[in-house]
C-alpha positions as CSV (number, residue, x, y, z in Angstrom):
1,M,-10.4,-2.6,52.6
2,F,-13.5,-1.7,52.3
3,T,-16.2,-4.4,51.2
4,K,-20.1,-4.0,50.2
5,S,-22.8,-6.6,49.1
6,V,-25.3,-6.0,46.7
7,T,-28.3,-7.5,44.8
8,V,-28.1,-7.2,40.3
9,Q,-31.2,-5.7,39.5
10,N,-31.0,-6.4,36.1
11,Q,-32.6,-9.6,34.6
12,V,-30.1,-10.8,32.5
13,G,-27.2,-9.7,35.1
14,L,-23.4,-9.0,34.0
15,H,-23.9,-10.0,30.2
16,A,-21.3,-8.5,27.6
17,R,-22.5,-4.5,27.9
18,P,-23.7,-4.4,31.9
19,A,-19.9,-6.0,32.4
20,T,-18.4,-3.9,30.5
21,F,-19.8,-0.3,31.8
22,F,-19.1,-2.1,35.3
23,I,-15.2,-2.5,34.1
24,Q,-15.5,1.4,32.6
25,K,-16.8,2.5,36.3
26,A,-14.2,0.3,37.7
27,N,-11.1,1.9,35.9
28,E,-11.8,5.7,37.2
29,F,-10.6,4.8,40.3
30,K,-6.7,3.8,41.7
31,S,-8.2,1.3,43.8
32,S,-7.3,-2.6,43.2
33,I,-11.2,-3.8,43.2
34,W,-12.5,-7.3,43.1
35,L,-15.6,-8.9,42.5
36,E,-16.7,-11.7,44.8
37,K,-20.0,-14.6,44.0
38,E,-19.9,-17.2,46.3
39,E,-16.3,-18.2,46.7
40,R,-15.0,-17.1,43.5
41,R,-13.6,-13.9,43.2
42,V,-11.7,-12.3,40.5
43,N,-10.8,-8.6,39.4
44,A,-13.3,-6.0,38.4
45,K,-10.8,-4.4,36.2
46,S,-11.2,-7.8,33.7
47,L,-14.2,-8.1,31.5
48,L,-13.0,-12.3,31.2
49,G,-12.7,-12.1,34.6
50,V,-16.6,-10.6,35.4
51,L,-17.5,-12.7,33.1
52,S,-16.3,-15.9,34.0
53,L,-18.7,-15.7,37.2
54,G,-21.5,-16.0,35.2
55,I,-23.8,-13.2,37.2
56,M,-27.5,-13.6,36.5
57,G,-30.2,-11.7,37.9
58,G,-31.1,-11.5,41.5
59,T,-27.4,-12.6,42.1
60,D,-26.1,-11.2,45.4
61,I,-22.2,-10.2,45.3
62,K,-19.6,-8.6,47.2
63,I,-17.7,-5.3,45.5
64,I,-13.7,-5.5,47.4
65,A,-11.9,-2.4,47.1
66,S,-8.3,-1.6,48.6
67,G,-7.1,1.9,48.1
68,V,-6.7,5.4,48.8
69,D,-10.7,6.0,46.5
70,E,-11.7,2.4,48.3
71,E,-15.2,3.9,49.8
72,Q,-15.5,6.2,46.6
73,A,-15.1,2.7,44.3
74,V,-17.3,0.7,46.0
75,D,-20.0,3.1,46.6
76,A,-20.0,3.8,43.1
77,L,-19.9,0.2,41.4
78,V,-22.6,-0.4,44.1
79,A,-24.9,2.3,42.5
80,L,-24.2,1.2,38.9
81,V,-25.5,-2.3,40.1
82,E,-28.4,-1.4,41.2
83,S,-30.2,1.5,38.6
84,G,-29.5,-2.0,36.8
85,F,-27.4,-0.9,34.1
86,A,-30.4,1.4,33.0
87,E,-31.9,-1.9,31.4
């Protein structure tokens, strides 16, 4: 299992469009990937799960992966979040 914390950079957080980019990137990997905010953990490959966390800009989240490409998956998703989803 591989985990990293990151702060959401874009002002509006993970609303529909950035959440879709996040999920598309997560689905490029074979590993199981979760997104955690405070004590809630959801499947990072599920749009409803990601949106249900209500992640706003400035929120700290954890990206957790387990599988053959876990480190690459977490690093790619952290980079996407840090980029602000090009907004």
